[in-house]
N, C-alpha and C positions, 0 to 999 in steps of 0.2 A: 751084225751090229744092231740092225733094227729090231731083231728078235730079242736081243739081250736088253735093250732099252725098254721094250714093251713089258718084258717080265719084271724089270725093276720098278716101272710105274705101277704095275698091278700089285707088287709087293708093298709099295708105299701106301697105296689105296687101302689094302687089306689091314695094314697097321693102323691107319687113321680110323677105319671103321671099327676095329676092335677096341680102340680107346674112346670112341664116341659114347655119349650118354646112352644108356640102354635101360629099358624097363622090362622086367620079366615077371609074368604072372604065375600064380600057383598051378594053372592048367597047362603050363609050358609055353604059352605064347610069349614072344619077345618082340619088343618094339624099339626102334631107334627114335631119337628125338631129344627133348630136353624137358626139364621140370618147369612147370608154370606156377606151382604152389600146392600147398596142402591146406585145406579148410575143413575143420572138424574131422569127419571120417572119410573124406574124399580127397583123392590125389588128382591133380590136373596136369595132364601131360600133352605136350605139343609134338605131334607126329608129322614128319614131312609129307607122308602119303595120306593120312587120315584126318589131319587137322587136330583141333583140340579135343582131347578125350578126358572123361571123368571116370575114374576107377575107384571103387571102394577100397579102403586100406586093407581090409581083411582078405582081399584077393591078390595082394601084392606079395611076391616072393622076394624080389630084390630090385634095386635100381641104383644108378649113380648119376651124378650131374656135374657139369662144368660151370654151372651158374652160381655166382655168389648169392647167398640168400640171407634173409633176416629171419631168425628164429625167435619166437616170443620169449622175452626174458633176457635176451642177449643184446648188448649194445652195439657191437660191431658186426661186420660181415663175416659169414661163416661159409665153409665149404663142406658139402656132404660127400664124404669119401666112399661110403658104401652102405647098403642096407641088406643085411642077411639075417635069416632066422628071426625075423620080426624085430630086429634091433637096428636103429639108425646110428651110424658112426659119423661124427662130424668134427671139424676143427675150426676154431676161431682164432683171431690174432692174439687175444688175451689168454686163451686157454686151448691146449691141444689134446687130442685123444678123448673127446667127449662121446658119450653114447646115451641113448634113451630109447625106451620101447616105442616102436612105430605107432602103435595104436594110442599111445599117450600123447603124441604130438598133436597140438590143436591148431597151430597156425604157422605156416612157412610161406614166404613169398620172396621174389627176387629183391635183392637189397636196393637196387636202383628204384624200383617201383614203390618201395616202402616210404621213401622220402618225398615222392611226388604225388602220391594218391591223396584224394580228398578225404575229409572227415566223414566217417560213417555215422549217420544220424538216424535214430528210430524213436518211435513213441507210440503211446496208446491213450485212449480216452474211453472210460467205462461209466455207464449210468445204470443204477438199479433203484427201483422204487417199490414201496409197499403202501397200498391204500386199503384200509379196513373200515367197514361200516357195520353197524348193528350193535351187538353187545360190546364190541371193542372198536372204538373209533380212533384210528391212528393213521397219520401220514408219515411216511419215512422215505427220505431220498438220500441216496449215496452217490457221490461223484468221485472218481479216482482218475488221475492223470499221471502219466509217466513219460519222461523224456530222457533218452540216452544218447551218448556220443562216444565213439571209439576212434582213437588215432594212435597207431603204433602200440607202445606198451602202456598206454593210459586209457582208462575207461571212466566216464562220467555218468552219473545217474541222479536225476532229480525226481522226487515223488511229491504228489499233493493229494490229500484225501479230505473229503468233507462229508459229514453226516448230519442231517437235520431230522429230528424226530419230534412230531407234534401230537401229543396225546390230547385229543379234543375234549373228552369227557372230564379229564382231570385239569383242563386248562393249563397244561404243562408242556413246555417246549425246551428241548436241549439241543445244543450244537456242539459237534466235535470236529476238529480239523487237525491235520498234521502236515507240515512242510519239512522235507528232508533233502539233503544233498550228500552224495558219497563219491569220493575219488579213489580209484584203484590204480596201483602202479605195479605192473608185472616185472619183478626184478630177477626172476628165474622161470624156467619152464613151469607153468601152472601155478607158481607161487606168486602172491601179490601182497603188498601192504595196502591198507585202506585207512582213510580218515573220513569221518562223517560228522555232520552238524544237523541238528533238528530243533524244531519248536512245535509245540502242540498245545491244544486246549481240549480237555475232556470233561465237559459238564456232566455227562452221563456217569462219570466216576468221581465227581466232586473235585476235579483238578482244574483250577483256574488257568494255570500256565505251567508248562514244563519245558526246560531247555536241556539239550544234550550235546556233548562233545566227545567223540570216540576216536580211538586209534587201535589198530590191531593188524593181524595177519590172516590171510585167506588162502585157500587152495581150490583151484578150479579143476575139479576131478574130471568132468567131461564138459564139452561145449560143442555139441553137434546139432544137426537139424532135428534128430530124433531123440536126443537126450542131452540135458544140461543139468549139472550138479555142482554146487559150490558150497564150501564150508568156510565159516569165519569164526575167529575167536579173538577177543581183545578187551580193553578197558573202556568204560564210558563214565564220564563225569556228568552228573545230573543235578539240576536245580529245579525244585518242584514247589509250587505254591498251591496249597490245598484250600478248598472253600472253607471260610470261617477261621482259618489258622492265622495267628498273629505274625508269624514269620515264616520265611521259606526254608525248606529242608534241602540240604546239599549232601550228596553221597556219591561214593565211588563204587561202580558196579563192574563185575566181570560178566561179559556177554558171550553167548555161543549161538550162532545162527546157521541155518541151513536153507538152501533154496533149490528146488527140484522141478524140472519140467520134463515130461515123458510123452512122446508122441505115440498115440494109440492108432488103431486102424481107422480108416476114413478121415484121416488128418485131425482127429480130435486130440486134445492135449490134456493130460492129467497134470495138475500143478499142486505143489505144497511148499509152504515156507513157514518157518517159525523162528522166534528169537527168545532165548532164555536169559533173563537178567538176574544176577545174584549179588546182593549187597556185600561189600567187603567189610562193612562195619557191624552188621547185624545178620546172623545166620538165618533168622526166621523171615527176613525181608527178601522175598524173591517173587518173580512173576514170569509168566510165559504168554506170548501172543502167537497165534497160529492161524493160518488160512489154508484150506484144502478145497480143491474144486475141479471142475471140468469145463474146458473151453471147446465149443463146437463151431467150426467155421460156417458162415452163411454165404460167403462170397463177397467180392469187392472190398476186402479188408475188414468186413464185419464178422462178429462172432457172438454166440450166445454163451453167457457165463453163468454157471451154477456154482455158488461158493458157500462154504461153511466156515464160520469164524468161531474160534474158541479162545477165550482169554481168561487167565486165572491169576489173581493177585493175592498172595498169601497174607499181606498186610495192607489192605486197601485204605483209602482215605475214610475219615469218619462219615458214617451214613451210607457208604457205598458197599455193594455186595462183592464177594470175592470172585464169583464166576459170572462170565458173560458168554452167551452163545447166540449166534445169528445164522439164519439161512436166507440167502438172497439170490434172486435171479435177475440178470441184467443183460444189456447189450454193450459190446465194446467195439471200438474201431482202432485198427493198428496200421501203422505205416512204417 
């Protein structure tokens, strides 16, 4: 009798173990435990024996989890049924039988933690300056600040830029500034709607004031520690007051934007972003603003930034040139 009960208990234990959450790697290793989350290209796994483990997604063959999770772009709790052949299968209360490429998954976390976690806040402050003396006497200071916040499916970003150029020999001084805010809402994995508002003054381009209001859709192709790539496309309503003009110009633009960050060896980062604006009323009226550069960490949150800016306006304000190029070197602090 004792022998039969022992065999029965062993059988029940084996059944429970077979149904427990399990992670299998491409090299054949298998670990029991449960999913803690997916962040970028890293899977976090809680093992009873080894504790918390961080595993690159490209080394995962399969896993299953009993934990209800929040998947970016999904409103309700989801259950991951299986991951096989690089495809994650999951079901949510509003929709069953979903699947997505595992390497395309950007953020997964326990559903309970999603509603209790704090807002993730980040920011940066960069300063660049040029002082020239001799045949060319010019003082040029650039200040750029960025503040971002993420919570759940929402992402906020505020930008401020200020540029002061003082040409001493010509007794000429120009000031440029831009203040912008953008809200992103992820309504599906990697897909988001965005709305933005901005105000700027560009004395260097003979623009006294420009206001913008935009709405569009974006796709977060990658968002990992080593690679981030986002695309946006939408409409922007612009009101512009040019220097010397008797009345403001109002136009509707189609915009296409790209933002790329790529981690190089030694933790250096190559970055590029551009925005193309095309007038819906006049085909010849278009412009592109771009920034390309290299960020090298110095330690303690500081970095050295080398940046090349290229701006082209096919129909600039009267008295302004169509093309602007700048090369700046500065220092930035990130938190």
